C-alpha positions in Angstrom: -1.5 -16.4 47.1 -0.8 -19.8 45.4 -3.3 -22.5 46.3 -1.9 -26.1 47.1 -3.8 -29.1 45.5 -5.0 -31.9 47.9 -6.8 -34.9 46.6 -9.2 -35.9 49.4 -9.4 -39.7 49.2 -5.6 -40.0 48.9 -5.1 -37.7 51.9 -7.5 -40.0 53.9 -5.7 -43.1 52.7 -2.4 -41.6 54.0 -3.5 -41.2 57.5 -4.2 -43.4 60.5 -7.7 -44.5 61.5 -8.4 -41.6 63.8 -10.9 -41.4 66.7 -13.4 -39.4 64.5 -13.4 -42.2 61.9 -14.2 -44.6 64.8 -17.2 -42.5 65.6 -18.4 -42.8 61.9 -17.8 -46.4 62.1 -19.9 -46.8 65.3 -22.7 -44.7 63.9 -22.8 -46.7 60.7 -22.5 -49.9 62.8 -25.7 -48.9 64.7 -27.6 -48.2 61.4 -26.9 -51.7 60.1 -27.8 -53.1 63.6 -31.1 -51.5 63.3 -31.7 -53.6 60.1 -30.7 -56.7 61.9 -33.0 -55.9 64.9 -35.9 -55.4 62.5 -35.3 -58.6 60.7 -35.4 -60.6 64.0 -38.3 -58.6 65.5 -40.8 -59.4 62.8 -40.1 -63.0 63.0 -40.5 -63.2 66.7 -43.8 -61.2 66.8 -45.3 -63.6 64.3 -46.6 -66.1 66.7 -48.1 -63.6 68.8 -50.0 -62.1 65.9 -51.1 -65.6 64.9 -52.7 -66.0 68.3 -54.1 -62.6 68.8 -55.6 -62.0 65.4 -56.5 -65.6 64.8 -54.8 -65.6 61.3 -52.9 -68.5 59.6 -49.1 -68.6 59.0 -49.8 -68.1 55.3 -51.7 -64.8 55.9 -48.3 -63.5 57.4 -46.5 -64.1 54.0 -47.4 -60.5 52.7 -46.1 -59.0 55.9 -42.8 -60.8 55.6 -42.2 -59.9 51.9 -43.6 -56.4 52.1 -40.4 -55.2 54.0 -38.2 -57.0 51.6 -39.9 -55.4 48.6 -39.6 -52.0 50.4 -35.8 -52.6 51.0 -35.3 -53.2 47.4 -37.3 -50.1 46.2 -35.6 -48.0 48.9 -32.1 -49.0 47.9 -32.8 -48.3 44.2 -34.2 -44.7 44.9 -31.8 -43.8 47.7 -28.6 -44.1 45.6 -29.4 -41.5 42.9 -30.8 -39.2 45.6 -27.5 -39.4 47.8 -25.3 -38.8 44.7 -27.3 -35.7 44.2 -28.1 -34.2 47.5 -25.6 -36.0 49.8 -25.0 -39.1 51.7 -25.6 -37.7 55.2 -28.9 -36.1 54.3 -30.4 -39.3 52.8 -29.1 -41.5 55.5 -30.5 -39.2 58.4 -33.9 -39.1 56.6 -34.1 -42.7 56.0 -33.3 -43.7 59.6 -35.7 -41.1 60.9 -38.6 -42.4 58.7 -37.6 -46.1 59.4 -38.2 -45.4 63.1 -41.3 -43.3 62.7 -42.9 -46.0 60.4 -41.8 -48.8 62.8 -43.6 -46.8 65.6 -46.6 -46.5 63.4 -46.6 -50.3 62.7 -46.9 -51.0 66.4 -50.4 -49.6 66.2 -51.6 -51.7 63.4 -55.0 -53.5 64.0 -55.1 -55.7 60.9 -52.8 -57.6 58.6 -53.5 -55.0 55.8 -52.3 -52.0 57.8 -49.3 -53.9 59.3 -48.3 -54.9 55.6 -48.4 -51.3 54.5 -46.5 -50.1 57.4 -43.8 -52.9 57.0 -43.4 -51.8 53.4 -42.7 -48.2 54.4 -40.4 -49.4 57.0 -38.6 -51.4 54.4 -38.2 -48.3 52.3 -36.4 -46.6 55.0 -34.1 -49.5 55.8 -33.3 -49.9 52.1 -32.3 -46.4 51.8 -30.2 -46.4 54.9 -28.0 -49.4 54.2 -26.2 -48.3 51.0 -25.6 -44.9 52.2 -24.0 -46.2 55.4 -21.8 -48.3 53.1 -20.9 -45.4 50.9 -20.1 -43.0 53.6 -18.1 -45.5 55.7 -16.1 -46.6 52.5 -15.2 -42.9 51.6 -13.9 -42.3 55.1 -11.9 -45.6 55.5 -8.3 -45.6 54.3 -8.0 -47.9 51.2 -5.6 -50.3 52.9 -8.3 -51.4 55.7 -11.4 -50.4 53.8 -12.6 -53.9 53.3 -12.2 -54.9 56.9 -13.8 -51.6 58.2 -16.8 -52.1 56.0 -17.2 -55.8 56.9 -16.9 -54.8 60.7 -19.6 -52.3 60.1 -21.9 -55.2 58.6 -21.3 -57.1 61.9 -23.8 -54.8 63.3 -26.6 -56.9 61.4 -25.7 -60.0 63.3 -25.4 -58.1 66.5 -28.9 -56.5 65.8 -30.2 -59.7 65.0 -29.3 -61.2 68.4 -30.4 -58.2 70.3 -33.8 -58.3 68.5 -34.2 -61.9 69.5 -33.2 -61.3 73.2 -35.5 -58.1 73.4 -38.5 -60.0 71.9 -38.0 -62.9 74.3 -38.1 -60.5 77.3 -40.6 -57.8 76.1 -43.5 -59.9 74.5 -44.5 -61.8 77.5 -44.4 -58.7 79.7 -45.7 -56.0 77.3 -47.0 -57.6 74.1 -45.9 -57.8 70.6 -46.3 -54.1 70.0 -43.4 -53.3 72.5 -40.9 -54.9 70.1 -42.0 -52.6 67.2 -42.0 -49.6 69.6 -38.4 -50.4 70.8 -37.4 -50.9 67.1 -38.9 -47.4 66.4 -37.5 -45.5 69.2 -33.9 -46.7 68.6 -33.7 -45.3 65.1 -35.2 -42.1 66.0 -32.6 -41.4 68.7 -30.0 -42.6 66.3 -31.1 -40.0 63.7 -30.5 -37.3 66.2 -27.0 -38.6 66.7 -26.3 -38.8 63.0 -27.4 -35.1 62.7 -25.0 -34.0 65.5 -22.0 -36.2 64.9 -21.8 -37.6 61.3 -20.1 -35.5 58.7 -21.0 -35.3 55.0 -18.7 -37.3 52.7 -15.6 -35.2 52.0 -15.4 -36.5 48.5 -19.0 -35.5 47.9 -18.3 -32.1 49.1 -15.5 -31.8 46.7 -17.5 -32.9 43.7 -20.3 -30.6 44.7 -17.8 -27.7 45.1 -18.5 -27.0 48.7 -16.4 -24.2 50.3 -12.9 -25.4 50.9 -12.9 -24.3 54.6 -15.9 -26.6 55.2 -14.0 -29.5 53.7 -10.9 -28.8 55.7 -12.9 -28.5 58.9 -13.9 -32.1 58.5 -10.5 -33.4 57.5 -8.9 -31.5 60.5 -10.9 -34.0 62.7 -9.2 -36.8 61.0 -5.6 -35.4 61.0 -3.9 -32.3 62.6 -1.9 -31.9 59.4 -0.7 -28.2 59.4 -1.6 -28.0 55.8 -5.2 -28.0 56.8 -4.9 -25.1 59.1 -5.9 -22.6 56.3 -8.5 -24.5 54.3 -9.3 -21.6 52.1 -5.6 -21.8 50.7 -6.2 -25.3 49.6 -7.7 -26.5 46.2 -9.4 -29.9 47.1 -10.0 -32.3 44.2 -11.4 -35.8 43.8 -9.2 -38.0 41.6 -11.9 -40.1 40.2 -13.9 -37.2 38.8 -12.3 -37.6 35.3 -14.4 -40.6 34.7 -17.7 -38.8 34.6 -19.2 -35.4 33.7 -21.8 -33.5 35.7 -24.2 -33.9 32.9 -24.2 -37.7 33.0 -26.7 -39.0 35.7 -25.3 -41.3 38.4 -27.5 -44.2 37.1 -26.2 -43.6 33.5 -22.8 -43.6 34.8 -22.8 -47.1 36.4 -24.2 -48.7 33.2 -22.1 -46.8 30.9 -19.4 -48.6 28.8 -16.5 -48.5 31.4 -18.8 -49.8 34.2 -21.4 -51.9 32.5 -19.8 -55.3 32.6 -18.6 -54.9 36.2 -22.1 -53.6 37.2 -23.7 -56.7 35.6 -21.3 -59.0 37.4 -21.7 -57.4 40.7 -25.5 -57.7 40.4 -25.3 -61.3 39.5 -23.0 -62.2 42.3 -25.0 -60.3 44.9 -28.2 -61.7 43.7 -27.1 -65.3 43.8 -25.3 -64.7 47.0 -28.4 -63.4 48.8 -30.4 -66.4 47.3 -28.2 -68.6 49.4 -28.3 -66.4 52.4 -31.9 -65.9 52.9 -32.8 -69.5 51.9 -30.6 -70.7 54.7 -31.8 -68.0 57.2 -35.5 -68.6 56.6 -35.5 -72.4 56.3 -32.7 -73.8 58.3 -34.8 -74.5 61.3 -37.4 -76.2 59.2 -34.8 -78.3 57.4 -33.3 -79.5 60.7 -36.6 -80.4 62.2 -37.4 -82.4 59.2 -34.1 -84.2 59.7 -35.0 -85.3 63.1 -33.7 -82.5 65.3 -35.8 -81.4 68.4 -37.1 -77.8 68.2 -34.4 -76.7 70.6 -31.6 -78.6 68.8 -32.7 -77.1 65.4 -32.7 -73.5 66.9 -29.3 -73.9 68.5 -27.7 -75.4 65.3 -29.3 -72.8 63.2 -27.8 -70.0 65.5 -24.4 -71.0 64.5 -24.9 -69.8 60.9 -25.2 -66.1 61.8 -22.6 -66.5 64.4 -20.1 -67.8 61.8 -20.9 -64.7 59.8 -19.3 -62.4 62.4 -15.9 -64.1 62.3 -16.3 -64.5 58.4 -16.8 -60.7 57.9 -13.7 -59.7 59.8 -11.5 -62.5 58.3 -12.4 -61.9 54.8 -12.1 -58.2 55.2 -8.6 -58.7 56.5 -7.7 -61.0 53.5 -9.2 -58.6 51.0 -7.0 -55.8 52.3 -3.8 -57.9 51.7 -4.6 -59.5 48.4 -6.7 -59.1 45.3 -10.2 -58.3 46.8 -12.2 -59.7 43.8 -10.4 -63.1 43.8 -10.7 -63.4 47.6 -14.4 -62.8 47.5 -14.8 -65.3 44.6 -12.9 -67.9 46.5 -15.2 -67.3 49.4 -18.1 -68.3 47.2 -16.1 -71.3 46.0 -15.6 -72.3 49.6 -19.3 -71.8 50.2 -20.1 -74.2 47.3 -17.7 -76.8 48.7 -19.4 -76.7 52.1 -22.9 -76.9 51.1 -21.9 -79.9 48.8 -20.2 -81.5 51.8 -23.4 -81.1 53.9 -25.4 -82.4 50.9 -23.4 -85.6 50.7 -24.7 -86.5 54.2 -23.1 -85.9 57.6 -24.4 -88.3 60.2 -22.6 -86.9 63.1 -24.4 -83.9 64.5 -21.3 -82.4 66.0 -19.6 -82.2 62.6 -22.8 -81.0 61.0 -22.9 -78.1 63.6 -19.2 -77.3 62.7 -20.1 -77.5 58.9 -23.0 -75.0 59.5 -20.7 -72.6 61.3 -18.1 -72.6 58.6 -20.8 -72.2 56.0 -22.1 -69.1 57.9 -18.3 -67.9 57.9 -18.1 -68.4 54.1 -21.6 -67.5 52.8 -22.0 -64.4 55.0 -18.5 -62.9 54.4 -18.9 -63.5 50.7 -22.2 -61.7 50.5 -21.2 -58.8 53.0 -17.9 -58.1 51.2 -19.7 -57.4 47.9 -20.4 -53.9 49.2 -16.8 -53.1 49.7 -16.1 -54.3 46.1 -18.9 -52.1 44.8 -17.7 -49.0 46.8 -14.2 -49.4 45.4 -15.2 -49.9 41.9 -17.4 -46.9 41.3 -16.3 -43.2 41.2 -17.5 -40.6 43.7 -20.3 -39.4 41.3 -21.8 -42.8 41.0 -20.8 -44.6 44.2 -23.9 -44.3 46.3 -26.0 -45.3 43.2 -23.7 -48.2 42.4 -23.8 -49.6 45.8 -27.5 -49.0 46.3 -28.5 -50.6 43.0 -26.4 -53.7 43.7 -28.1 -53.9 47.2 -31.5 -53.4 45.5 -31.1 -56.1 42.9 -29.7 -58.4 45.6 -32.9 -57.9 47.6 -34.7 -59.5 44.7 -32.3 -62.5 45.2 -33.4 -62.6 48.9 -37.1 -62.9 47.9 -36.2 -65.5 45.3 -34.2 -67.4 48.1 -37.1 -67.3 50.5 -39.6 -68.4 47.7 -37.3 -71.1 46.4 -36.9 -72.6 49.8 -40.7 -72.8 50.1 -40.9 -74.5 46.7 -38.2 -77.1 47.8 -40.1 -77.7 51.0 -43.5 -78.2 49.2 -41.7 -80.7 46.8 -40.5 -82.7 49.8 -36.9 -82.5 48.7 -34.6 -84.2 51.3 -32.2 -82.3 53.6 -29.1 -83.3 51.4 -30.7 -82.3 48.1 -31.5 -78.8 49.3 -27.9 -78.2 50.2 -26.6 -79.7 47.0 -28.7 -77.5 44.9 -27.3 -74.4 46.7 -23.9 -75.1 45.2 -25.3 -74.0 41.9 -25.8 -70.3 42.8 -22.5 -70.3 44.8 -20.6 -71.3 41.7 -22.4 -68.8 39.5 -21.4 -66.0 42.0 -17.8 -67.2 41.9 -17.7 -67.2 38.1 -19.2 -63.7 38.0 -16.5 -62.2 40.4 -13.8 -64.0 38.6 -15.0 -62.7 35.3 -15.4 -59.2 36.8 -11.8 -59.5 38.2 -10.3 -60.5 34.9 -12.0 -57.7 32.8 -11.3 -55.1 35.5 -7.6 -56.0 35.8 -7.2 -55.9 32.0 -8.6 -52.3 31.8 -7.9 -50.4 34.9 -6.7 -51.3 38.5 -9.3 -50.6 41.2 -7.8 -51.9 44.4 -9.0 -51.9 47.9 -5.5 -52.1 49.2 -3.4 -49.9 47.0 -1.3 -47.1 48.5 -1.8 -43.7 47.1 0.5 -40.6 47.4 -1.1 -37.4 48.4 -0.7 -34.9 45.5 0.5 -31.6 46.9 2.0 -28.9 44.8 
């Protein structure tokens, strides 16, 4: 019996976004939301720790940085592991251990033990994020991949908001430990849902030569195409397997000649983008208070920054699906630079300052978030998880640099406007990196988030 050939990603690209793919999106959204919850929770328990343990604010520095360091290491390690043993396996394990370590951190009795548990929690989170991105990108049709991945990242802002609300209610009633317990139970329940409902990547199964019937069983949940009725009669292929050999490791692949320049530019753009994002996230309240805002006014104005990110993620994802995605992302960084320069020039009216902060959140957050969609589209199946994970891991170093550089600026007594003016530098660097990446990539091979692909059947 002659076997028909079906290229998996092209088949997914040709289908409508099915209810099953919505389930995958919701599950990955919840993984990202867990990251946002954790980010908010630690900040809100900090005042309680200072009062209960009698420690200084400076003593909490290692606790805050431990999770970021863990995030970076977890991301760097998780990518190669996922390209070897599977996206789902690594994602489930990372979410499970993130929850378990968060529960353990709630029992900490000293700053040293809390720091250690926060580092381990960061490892789990760092491993989860890139695999959620990779799995979602491989199940999203190319024409809407950018907006789907960006919508998934809206979970971070949602988790951030829920974390703050939960902390405001739980801490007065049950103590700071209750926030970390909640942040642990949620991921453990989510890990069970992932085991039950989340599929392995179809492209990964093809590359690792899983049985054809298993691949067809997953694809039948996306489409009732009659050609999938007899999976054993199909020869599944992944179109991008020709760019790599099984002997080459996934890490060696992403730094090999066809990908080395693009990898370097993605790392540079994401590093500088997270510098801006985390400097603003960590220091906006302080900047506003120094500028004469009340504590309440500073908090409310700061909240506009992540709120703008939700709108920005959806808008830029939509634009990237309809135009050159790299140029669209680069333009978002240019817009970010223009906005921070405008704020730096001085805006006396607080209403317009609030509007500019909201727009800055739209531009900066969407520019940073959309980098994951670019990376997922750039790398082939064999190195996709590693490529995304290492970009996220390198970017976490930019997050640390942003938080630290903000502290240096505060200690130097730089005025409000000067801090925002300086932020234009990394924004322009990120834009330059993406423009250079786009020109080099367009000159060699076309890798587009929005191209239409025909399903090869013979």
